[in-house]
C-alpha positions in Angstrom: 38.9 -88.6 33.8 38.6 -85.6 36.1 36.1 -82.8 35.9 37.3 -79.5 34.5 38.4 -76.9 37.0 36.4 -74.1 35.4 32.8 -74.8 34.8 31.9 -71.3 33.8 31.4 -72.0 30.0 29.1 -75.0 30.8 27.2 -73.0 33.4 26.5 -70.3 30.8 25.4 -72.9 28.3 23.1 -74.6 30.8 21.5 -71.2 31.7 20.4 -71.0 28.0 18.6 -74.4 28.2 14.9 -74.9 28.8 15.1 -76.3 32.4 11.9 -77.9 33.6 11.2 -80.0 36.7 10.2 -83.6 36.2 6.5 -83.8 35.2 5.6 -87.4 36.0 6.7 -90.5 37.8 5.6 -94.2 37.9 3.4 -95.1 40.8 4.9 -98.5 41.4 8.4 -99.8 42.0 7.5 -102.7 39.7 7.0 -100.3 36.8 10.2 -98.6 37.6 12.1 -101.9 37.4 10.5 -102.8 34.1 11.4 -99.3 32.7 15.0 -99.5 33.9 15.7 -102.9 32.5 14.0 -102.4 29.1 15.5 -98.9 28.6 19.0 -100.1 28.0 19.8 -100.1 24.3 16.2 -99.5 23.3 14.0 -96.8 21.8 12.0 -95.4 24.7 8.9 -94.2 23.0 8.4 -97.2 20.7 9.6 -100.1 22.9 9.9 -99.2 26.6 6.7 -97.2 27.2 4.5 -99.8 25.5 6.0 -102.5 27.7 5.5 -100.6 30.9 2.0 -99.7 30.0 1.1 -103.3 29.1 2.3 -104.4 32.5 0.3 -101.7 34.2 -2.8 -102.4 32.2 -2.5 -106.2 32.9 -2.2 -105.5 36.6 -5.3 -103.2 36.5 -3.4 -99.9 37.2 -5.5 -97.3 35.6 -3.2 -94.4 36.3 0.4 -95.7 36.0 2.1 -92.3 36.3 1.4 -89.1 38.2 3.1 -85.7 38.7 5.8 -85.8 41.3 6.4 -86.2 44.1 4.8 -89.5 44.5 4.1 -89.5 48.2 1.4 -90.9 50.5 0.3 -93.4 47.8 0.0 -97.1 48.3 2.2 -99.0 45.7 -0.5 -100.7 43.5 1.9 -103.4 42.4 4.5 -104.2 45.1 7.2 -106.6 44.1 5.8 -109.6 45.9 2.5 -109.1 43.9 4.5 -108.6 40.7 6.5 -111.8 41.2 3.4 -113.8 42.1 1.7 -112.5 38.9 4.7 -113.2 36.6 6.2 -116.3 38.2 8.0 -117.3 35.0 9.7 -115.5 32.1 7.0 -116.8 29.7 4.3 -115.3 31.9 6.0 -111.9 31.7 6.7 -112.3 28.0 3.1 -113.0 27.3 2.2 -109.5 28.6 5.3 -107.4 27.5 5.2 -108.8 23.9 8.9 -107.9 23.7 11.8 -110.4 23.3 14.7 -108.0 23.4 17.8 -109.1 25.2 20.2 -107.3 27.5 23.0 -107.7 25.0 23.1 -108.9 21.4 25.8 -111.4 22.3 25.4 -113.6 25.4 22.6 -111.5 26.8 19.5 -112.8 28.5 15.9 -111.8 27.8 15.1 -108.5 29.3 12.0 -110.2 30.8 14.3 -112.6 32.7 16.5 -109.6 33.8 13.4 -107.9 35.1 12.4 -110.9 37.2 16.0 -111.2 38.5 16.0 -107.5 39.5 12.7 -107.8 41.2 13.7 -111.0 43.0 16.9 -109.4 44.3 15.1 -106.3 45.5 12.4 -108.4 47.1 14.9 -110.6 48.9 16.5 -107.5 50.4 13.2 -106.2 51.7 12.7 -103.6 48.9 9.2 -104.1 47.7 7.6 -100.7 47.2 8.5 -97.2 46.1 8.7 -96.1 49.7 11.1 -99.0 50.5 13.3 -98.0 47.7 13.4 -94.3 48.8 14.4 -95.4 52.3 17.2 -97.5 50.8 18.6 -94.5 49.0 19.2 -92.8 52.4 21.1 -95.9 53.7 24.5 -96.0 52.0 25.5 -99.3 53.5 22.3 -101.0 52.5 22.3 -99.4 49.1 25.8 -100.7 48.5 24.7 -104.3 49.4 21.7 -104.2 47.1 23.7 -102.7 44.2 26.3 -105.4 44.6 23.6 -108.0 44.1 21.9 -106.1 41.2 25.3 -105.8 39.5 25.2 -109.6 38.8 22.2 -109.3 36.5 23.5 -109.2 32.9 23.1 -106.0 30.8 23.4 -103.1 33.3 25.4 -101.0 30.9 28.7 -99.1 31.4 29.1 -97.4 34.7 26.0 -99.1 36.2 23.7 -97.1 34.0 20.7 -99.4 34.6 21.0 -99.2 38.4 21.5 -95.4 38.3 18.4 -95.1 36.1 16.3 -97.2 38.4 17.1 -94.9 41.4 16.3 -91.9 39.2 12.9 -93.4 38.3 12.3 -94.1 42.0 12.8 -90.5 42.7 16.4 -89.6 43.2 16.9 -86.7 40.8 20.6 -86.5 41.7 21.3 -89.8 40.1 21.3 -89.5 36.3 22.5 -91.6 33.3 24.2 -89.3 30.8 24.2 -90.8 27.3 26.3 -90.0 24.3 24.4 -87.0 23.2 24.8 -85.4 26.7 28.5 -86.3 26.8 29.0 -84.7 23.3 27.1 -81.6 24.4 29.2 -81.2 27.5 32.4 -81.7 25.5 31.3 -78.9 23.1 30.8 -76.6 26.0 34.1 -77.2 27.8 33.6 -80.4 29.8 35.0 -83.3 27.8 34.4 -86.1 30.4 33.3 -89.7 30.5 30.0 -90.9 31.8 31.2 -91.4 35.4 32.7 -87.9 35.7 29.7 -86.4 33.9 27.6 -87.4 36.8 29.8 -85.3 39.1 29.8 -82.4 36.7 26.0 -82.4 36.4 25.7 -82.5 40.2 28.0 -79.5 40.5 26.1 -77.7 37.7 22.9 -78.3 39.6 24.3 -76.7 42.7 25.6 -73.7 40.7 22.4 -73.2 38.7 20.3 -73.5 41.8 22.1 -70.5 43.2 21.8 -68.6 39.9 18.1 -69.2 39.4 17.1 -69.0 43.1 15.2 -72.3 42.9 16.2 -75.9 43.3 17.5 -77.3 40.0 18.3 -81.0 39.9 20.9 -83.0 38.0 18.0 -84.7 36.3 16.6 -81.4 35.0 20.0 -80.4 33.5 20.5 -83.9 32.0 17.1 -83.9 30.5 17.4 -80.3 29.1 20.7 -81.1 27.5 19.4 -84.2 26.0 16.3 -82.5 24.6 18.4 -79.6 23.2 21.0 -81.9 21.6 18.3 -84.1 20.1 16.2 -81.2 18.7 19.1 -80.0 16.7 18.7 -82.9 14.4 15.1 -84.3 14.7 12.1 -83.8 16.9 11.2 -87.1 18.5 8.8 -86.0 21.3 5.2 -86.6 20.5 4.0 -85.4 23.9 6.0 -83.0 26.1 4.8 -84.8 29.2 6.2 -88.1 28.1 9.5 -89.3 29.5 12.6 -88.6 27.5 13.3 -90.8 24.5 16.5 -92.9 24.5 16.9 -93.6 20.8 16.0 -92.8 17.3 12.4 -92.9 16.1 11.0 -95.9 14.3 7.7 -96.6 12.6 4.8 -97.0 15.2 3.8 -100.3 13.5 7.0 -101.9 14.7 6.2 -101.7 18.5 7.3 -104.8 20.3 9.4 -106.1 17.5 12.5 -108.1 18.2 15.3 -105.7 17.3 17.7 -108.6 16.7 15.4 -110.1 14.2 15.0 -106.8 12.4 18.8 -106.4 12.4 19.3 -109.9 10.9 16.8 -109.0 8.1 18.7 -105.8 7.3 22.0 -107.6 7.4 20.7 -110.2 4.9 19.6 -107.4 2.6 23.0 -105.7 2.8 24.7 -109.0 2.2 22.7 -109.3 -1.0 23.8 -105.8 -2.1 27.4 -106.6 -1.3 27.2 -109.8 -3.3 25.7 -108.0 -6.2 28.6 -105.5 -6.4 31.2 -107.9 -5.3 32.8 -107.9 -8.7 33.3 -104.2 -8.7 36.5 -102.5 -7.6 34.6 -100.1 -5.2 34.1 -101.1 -1.6 31.7 -98.3 -0.9 28.1 -99.0 0.0 25.7 -96.0 0.0 23.0 -96.3 2.6 20.0 -94.0 2.2 18.8 -93.3 5.8 15.6 -91.7 4.4 14.7 -94.8 2.2 10.9 -95.1 2.6 11.2 -98.9 2.1 13.5 -99.1 5.2 11.9 -96.9 7.9 13.8 -98.7 10.6 17.3 -98.6 9.0 18.6 -95.7 11.1 17.4 -97.3 14.4 18.8 -100.7 13.5 22.2 -99.5 12.5 22.7 -97.1 15.4 21.4 -99.6 18.0 23.6 -102.3 16.6 26.7 -100.1 16.6 26.0 -98.8 20.1 25.3 -102.3 21.6 28.3 -103.8 19.8 30.7 -101.1 21.1 29.3 -101.4 24.6 29.6 -105.2 24.5 33.3 -104.9 23.5 34.0 -102.5 26.3 32.2 -104.7 28.8 34.3 -107.7 27.8 37.4 -105.6 28.5 36.0 -104.5 31.9 35.5 -108.2 32.8 38.9 -109.2 31.4 41.4 -106.3 31.5 44.2 -108.6 30.1 42.2 -109.7 27.1 44.6 -110.7 24.3 42.6 -108.7 21.8 42.3 -105.6 24.0 43.8 -103.2 21.4 41.6 -104.5 18.6 38.5 -104.4 20.8 39.1 -100.7 21.7 39.9 -99.8 18.1 36.7 -101.5 16.9 34.6 -99.9 19.6 36.0 -96.4 18.7 35.3 -97.1 15.0 31.7 -98.0 15.9 31.3 -94.8 17.9 32.6 -92.7 15.0 30.2 -94.4 12.6 27.4 -93.9 15.0 28.1 -90.2 15.3 28.4 -89.9 11.5 24.9 -91.4 11.1 23.5 -89.1 13.8 25.1 -86.1 12.2 23.7 -87.0 8.8 20.1 -86.5 10.1 
């Protein structure tokens, strides 16, 4: 999918956003790796941040994030120290208290994916934030490392996890546009996929830089779009200086829960409801997204739909000639539509 020839409507829309430079960054490459892996398909504020902060606290890092740019600082937890400290998946799980997987079907524990990511980077001589930033200026070396990182299960469509890692490291021209950003772009004249959206946002950053007379990054635009799109429906930020959230809000008491276990519990309850009305002619089930007895229902449903649709598409990427290709695409599109209907209802 190519970028639209005329970006004028999008430029005008972006000018109306609250564009703000990044306010904080992690002080260690190890924390960036943990963030990047745990962020895929998870609620940022309720799952990812607690995991990263637990690791930082366990490693004795009192100030895990600082205002950018993070320069002239010694990485407090280089990857060799991280891998020595967490030499098994169980050792890392004991600290993260999070058993989420990279995919609901066939995925590995995110803790295992973190260790694989860290090992690959370490083996290629990338052990600190400074090492990673040097790598970003070495196209050939970066391609070699990315080829290896691509083998770790659960990177998301279009290499989202890798792109997000480099963004956390400090490359503000590498972004990971999610569905809300793509829908916002489509509403403003740029109906593109995630890969093309990256090009569009880079072009917008160049244009807006000229308009405002200061450097505007693709990250700023991506973040501003996301914040604007999300605020139309519900306010999820509890602290303006916290990183952007990646999913719907859930009850604070559920931090560290196993999303799949919660989903199974919801599924069992829905099965009971369906069995109860099985003798009726209607096939409609009304789900109250504001049910106080099910505070996590919106999160569980949307996360399950998103991950299932992504999993179907990833299977087709691995096997373009899959015999059920048409069915998989249709089911993924149906999941996307239901996901959007749930979001729009809030």
